[in-house]
Structure formats: structure tokens, C-alpha cells
Residue frames relative to the residue before (quaternion, step in Angstrom):
aa qw qx qy qz dx dy dz
M 1.0000 0.0000 0.0000 0.0000 0.00 0.00 0.00
I 0.3069 -0.7669 0.5102 0.2396 3.68 -0.69 0.87
I 0.7483 -0.4990 0.2546 0.3552 3.45 -1.25 0.70
E 0.6278 0.5799 -0.3464 0.3868 3.53 1.02 -0.85
Q 0.7285 0.4997 -0.2192 0.4141 3.47 1.16 -0.69
W 0.5158 0.6471 -0.3971 0.3970 3.37 1.53 -0.06
E 0.5671 -0.6323 0.3997 0.3448 3.47 -1.01 0.74
C 0.6802 -0.5020 0.3701 0.3851 3.50 -1.24 0.46
S 0.5953 0.6186 -0.3013 0.4149 3.50 1.23 -0.98
V 0.6999 0.4547 -0.2504 0.4906 3.53 0.90 -1.08
K 0.6289 0.5165 -0.3418 0.4700 3.63 0.92 -0.79
L 0.6578 0.5336 -0.2737 0.4557 3.61 0.92 -0.99
A 0.6371 0.4786 -0.3398 0.4996 3.73 0.98 -0.85
I 0.6967 0.4945 -0.3334 0.3986 3.53 0.72 -1.03
V 0.6498 0.5210 -0.3224 0.4498 3.59 1.04 -0.71
F 0.6601 0.4982 -0.2923 0.4802 3.59 1.11 -0.87
S 0.5283 0.6141 -0.3725 0.4527 3.58 1.23 -0.53
G 0.7225 0.4346 -0.2337 0.4841 3.38 0.88 -1.02
I 0.6135 0.5158 -0.3453 0.4883 3.60 1.04 -0.51
F 0.6505 0.4832 -0.3359 0.4801 3.66 0.90 -0.83
L 0.6533 0.4878 -0.3605 0.4532 3.72 0.95 -0.72
W 0.6074 0.5398 -0.3241 0.4843 3.74 1.02 -0.87
V 0.7154 0.4249 -0.3214 0.4521 3.54 0.75 -0.87
G 0.5174 0.6178 -0.3608 0.4695 3.55 1.30 -0.56
M 0.7031 0.4963 -0.2441 0.4469 3.46 0.80 -1.13
L 0.6882 0.4615 -0.2787 0.4856 3.61 1.02 -0.98
T 0.6586 0.4958 -0.3274 0.4618 3.65 0.95 -0.59
G 0.5886 0.5859 -0.3337 0.4461 3.47 1.42 -0.53
V 0.5587 0.5738 -0.3029 0.5167 3.47 1.36 -0.83
W 0.7036 0.4503 -0.2718 0.4777 3.62 0.73 -1.06
K 0.6094 0.5508 -0.3340 0.4623 3.55 0.99 -0.55
Y 0.6631 0.4960 -0.2710 0.4907 3.50 1.00 -0.97
I 0.6249 0.5568 -0.3236 0.4413 3.51 0.96 -0.62
Q 0.6983 0.4524 -0.2577 0.4912 3.47 0.97 -1.10
I 0.5708 0.5461 -0.3802 0.4810 3.66 1.10 -0.70
S 0.7217 0.4733 -0.2620 0.4318 3.64 0.55 -1.10
Q 0.7094 0.4451 -0.2377 0.4920 3.58 1.17 -0.50
S 0.6216 0.5660 -0.3069 0.4461 3.55 1.27 -0.41
P 0.5183 -0.6496 0.4784 0.2839 3.57 -1.07 0.90
H 0.7386 0.3934 -0.1706 0.5203 3.53 1.32 -0.71
A 0.4267 -0.7388 0.4297 0.2955 3.56 1.41 0.34
K 0.5385 0.5781 -0.4267 0.4402 3.63 0.99 1.00
S 0.3652 -0.6478 0.6230 0.2425 3.52 -1.27 0.60
H 0.6237 -0.4725 0.4456 0.4349 3.48 -1.40 0.11
Y 0.6824 -0.5518 0.3476 0.3302 3.51 -1.21 0.83
Y 0.7802 0.3428 -0.1931 0.4863 3.51 0.83 -0.99
V 0.4552 0.5904 -0.4760 0.4665 3.54 1.35 0.18
D 0.6617 0.5297 -0.2401 0.4733 3.47 0.93 -1.06
V 0.6541 0.4717 -0.3076 0.5050 3.59 0.95 -0.83
A 0.6161 0.5396 -0.3451 0.4584 3.69 0.81 -0.90
H 0.6395 0.5398 -0.2978 0.4592 3.64 0.94 -1.00
R 0.7342 0.4463 -0.2280 0.4580 3.47 0.54 -1.30
S 0.7050 0.4637 -0.2866 0.4536 3.64 0.76 -0.96
S 0.6141 0.5202 -0.3632 0.4693 3.69 1.00 -0.56
L 0.6583 0.5184 -0.2646 0.4774 3.49 1.03 -0.89
L 0.7124 0.4254 -0.2794 0.4831 3.65 0.98 -0.59
Y 0.6126 0.5535 -0.3248 0.4615 3.58 1.20 -0.60
A 0.5283 0.6257 -0.3924 0.4188 3.65 1.19 -0.65
P 0.7646 0.3134 -0.2627 0.4981 3.78 0.55 -0.96
A 0.5314 0.5946 -0.4116 0.4412 3.58 1.10 -0.47
T 0.6785 0.4769 -0.3045 0.4684 3.61 0.84 -0.85
L 0.6151 0.5434 -0.3492 0.4521 3.52 0.99 -0.64
I 0.5869 0.5442 -0.3260 0.5031 3.59 1.08 -0.74
L 0.6749 0.4563 -0.3391 0.4704 3.57 0.74 -0.93
A 0.5953 0.5672 -0.3773 0.4261 3.64 0.96 -0.55
V 0.6812 0.4638 -0.2976 0.4819 3.52 0.93 -0.97
L 0.6265 0.5283 -0.3627 0.4436 3.65 0.97 -0.81
A 0.6919 0.4788 -0.2888 0.4568 3.51 0.90 -0.77
Y 0.5831 0.5474 -0.3520 0.4863 3.53 1.15 -0.69
C 0.7572 0.3936 -0.2146 0.4751 3.67 0.76 -0.99
S 0.5409 0.6840 -0.4062 0.2732 3.65 1.10 -0.46
A 0.4473 -0.6809 0.5107 0.2746 3.57 -1.08 0.72
W 0.5524 0.6596 -0.3996 0.3165 3.55 1.09 -0.23
S 0.6260 -0.4930 0.4053 0.4482 3.63 -1.22 0.02
A 0.6601 -0.5378 0.3976 0.3420 3.46 -1.31 0.40
L 0.5827 0.5386 -0.3513 0.4969 3.50 1.30 -0.46
I 0.7017 0.4040 -0.3316 0.4842 3.59 0.63 -0.91
N 0.5970 0.5115 -0.4030 0.4686 3.78 0.70 -0.62
F 0.6928 0.4745 -0.3372 0.4256 3.64 0.63 -0.86
I 0.6128 0.5640 -0.3239 0.4487 3.55 1.02 -0.85
C 0.6937 0.4981 -0.2438 0.4596 3.53 0.90 -1.02
V 0.6543 0.4947 -0.2946 0.4902 3.58 1.12 -0.66
V 0.6560 0.5347 -0.2736 0.4571 3.52 1.04 -0.85
I 0.5894 0.5661 -0.3168 0.4814 3.54 1.22 -0.72
N 0.7046 0.4490 -0.2716 0.4777 3.43 0.79 -0.95
L 0.6196 0.5509 -0.3266 0.4539 3.61 0.94 -0.96
F 0.6882 0.5019 -0.3219 0.4133 3.53 0.84 -0.98
F 0.6935 0.4778 -0.2728 0.4651 3.56 1.00 -0.92
F 0.5879 0.5398 -0.3775 0.4695 3.63 1.05 -0.83
S 0.6714 0.5310 -0.2894 0.4285 3.62 0.90 -1.18
F 0.6467 0.5341 -0.2894 0.4612 3.47 0.89 -1.09
S 0.6513 0.5136 -0.3209 0.4572 3.57 0.77 -0.95
I 0.6688 0.5017 -0.2889 0.4663 3.63 0.65 -1.15
L 0.7115 0.4570 -0.2877 0.4496 3.65 0.72 -0.94
S 0.6135 0.5173 -0.3613 0.4749 3.56 1.00 -0.61
Y 0.6305 0.5098 -0.3287 0.4844 3.68 0.99 -0.82
I 0.6548 0.5187 -0.3150 0.4505 3.66 0.83 -0.89
L 0.6516 0.5287 -0.2911 0.4596 3.52 1.14 -0.94
H 0.7035 0.4599 -0.2795 0.4642 3.47 0.91 -0.85
G 0.6078 0.5369 -0.3289 0.4838 3.58 1.24 -0.47
F 0.6095 0.5031 -0.3436 0.5073 3.56 1.11 -0.87
L 0.7643 0.4163 -0.2343 0.4332 3.65 0.43 -1.13
K 0.1927 -0.7892 0.5497 0.1944 3.71 1.18 -0.59
D 0.2829 0.8122 -0.4673 0.2046 3.56 1.05 0.88
T 0.7741 0.0712 0.0816 0.6237 3.54 1.14 -0.74
N 0.2741 -0.6897 0.6545 0.1445 3.38 -1.62 0.45
N 0.7477 0.1811 -0.1098 0.6294 3.57 1.49 0.17
Q 0.2260 -0.8251 0.5050 0.1150 3.35 -0.02 1.44
F 0.6485 0.5045 -0.3501 0.4498 3.73 1.12 -0.16
K 0.4791 0.6740 -0.4161 0.3783 3.44 1.31 -0.13
Q 0.2793 -0.7774 0.5320 0.1862 3.73 -0.78 0.98
P 0.5103 -0.2426 -0.8235 0.0506 1.54 -1.85 1.58
H 0.5138 -0.6356 0.4811 0.3171 3.52 -1.22 0.75
Q 0.2066 -0.8008 0.5526 0.1036 3.53 -0.59 1.24
L 0.0252 0.7074 -0.7064 -0.0002 3.35 -1.53 0.54
G 0.7473 -0.1817 0.0607 0.6362 3.54 0.12 1.43
R 0.8033 -0.2591 0.2228 0.4878 3.57 -1.03 -0.99
F 0.6220 0.5690 -0.3269 0.4272 3.57 1.41 0.07
S 0.2848 -0.7323 0.5737 0.2312 3.70 -1.05 0.26
I 0.2802 -0.7231 0.6026 0.1886 3.54 -0.98 0.83
P 0.5285 -0.6263 0.4751 0.3205 3.55 -1.00 0.80
T 0.5743 -0.5850 0.4544 0.3487 3.54 -1.17 0.71
L 0.6473 0.5140 -0.3652 0.4282 3.65 0.80 -0.83
M 0.6750 0.5129 -0.3027 0.4355 3.54 0.98 -0.86
M 0.6220 0.5326 -0.2922 0.4940 3.65 1.19 -0.68
R 0.6825 0.4695 -0.2873 0.4809 3.50 0.87 -1.07
S 0.6453 0.5228 -0.3520 0.4316 3.70 1.00 -0.77
A 0.6408 0.5375 -0.3037 0.4562 3.54 1.04 -0.88
M 0.6935 0.4912 -0.2878 0.4415 3.51 0.87 -0.70
I 0.5934 0.5450 -0.3239 0.4959 3.46 1.23 -0.87
L 0.6949 0.4671 -0.2952 0.4602 3.60 0.73 -0.99
L 0.5656 0.5824 -0.3580 0.4613 3.61 1.04 -0.78
V 0.7115 0.4393 -0.2704 0.4771 3.62 0.61 -1.36
M 0.7162 0.4509 -0.3252 0.4219 3.76 0.67 -0.86
G 0.6920 0.4958 -0.3090 0.4241 3.50 1.04 -0.75
E 0.6248 0.5475 -0.3192 0.4561 3.51 1.11 -0.76
L 0.7364 0.4484 -0.2313 0.4508 3.32 0.72 -1.30
G 0.7087 0.5095 -0.2659 0.4092 3.46 0.84 -0.92
A 0.6273 0.5540 -0.2779 0.4715 3.52 1.15 -0.84
T 0.6878 0.4704 -0.2684 0.4833 3.49 0.98 -1.12
C 0.6141 0.5340 -0.3621 0.4544 3.67 0.99 -0.71
V 0.6202 0.5585 -0.3302 0.4410 3.53 0.85 -0.74
L 0.6779 0.4300 -0.2850 0.5237 3.59 0.93 -1.10
L 0.6473 0.5214 -0.3774 0.4083 3.66 0.75 -0.63
I 0.6600 0.5161 -0.2973 0.4578 3.52 0.96 -0.90
G 0.6339 0.5343 -0.2989 0.4727 3.48 1.12 -0.76
T 0.6421 0.4950 -0.2994 0.5030 3.65 1.06 -0.73
V 0.6344 0.5338 -0.3230 0.4564 3.60 0.97 -0.81
K 0.6609 0.5384 -0.2681 0.4489 3.43 1.02 -1.00
T 0.6642 0.4753 -0.2793 0.5050 3.61 1.09 -0.72
L 0.7549 0.4115 -0.2508 0.4449 3.53 0.89 -0.87
F 0.7760 0.3091 -0.1793 0.5198 3.62 1.07 -0.46
């Protein structure tokens, strides 16, 4: 199949996989700079988390592209499932980068939930995590079922 025929969801996932890889490389440079300037040879906890999560989300996003490509569902359903995952992957990485930049916490779940000099209400934090879990698991499950339906 030529690339012009690929669904938008597949193309979007491939592009975001590259973006996540690139962000992982950039945060790796940031991590190295912090390590080289630290007396203990350590970067901030969330700089390290941002670096590793970006590098892990890159291949995960390629897997989403393959699942969307093989899925029996409509292009719209595949697109929605990919976008849900991309939204939450991006949200996670950006929150780690923000915590690394602000150096405000080494545990975003420790109460009170800090974001710079502000506190995030526990209900907001818990709601965001519930939506993230439901969104990522649900959207990936839909793509996986669509792929299984196609392949078997």
C-alpha cells in the first residue's frame, strides 16, 4: 500500500513517534547538562522521567500506527483512538518537562500536588489520572480488537 492511501491516524502516529523520539533526544541533552553540572552527577528527577518517557512513547506510538493500519474499524474510529493516546502521551511528557523545568517536586502525586508555586486540587489530579487511564487503555483496546478482527 502506498503512503497516500494510509489513513490519517497512521500518518499522525508516525509523525508523533518521531516527535516523541526528538523530544527524548532533546531532554537527553538537558539531562546530560544537569548531570555534568551537578556535584552528585544527577539530573532533576522529572528531567530524567521526561527523557525516558519520551523515548518509550516513541515506539509505543509506532505500535499504535500499526494497530490503526491493521484495524477493521473505520478511519474515524481509528483516528479518535490514536488521537486519544497521543493527547495523553503528550500531556504526560509535557507535565514531566514542566516539573523538571520548575524543579518543584520529585513526586507529582505527593500532596499537596505542586505545580511551581501553585497547588493543584486533589480532585483535579485524580480526575486527570482516571481520564488518562481510561483513555489510553480504552482507545488502545479498541485498536487491538480491530486488529484482531482483521487478522483472525
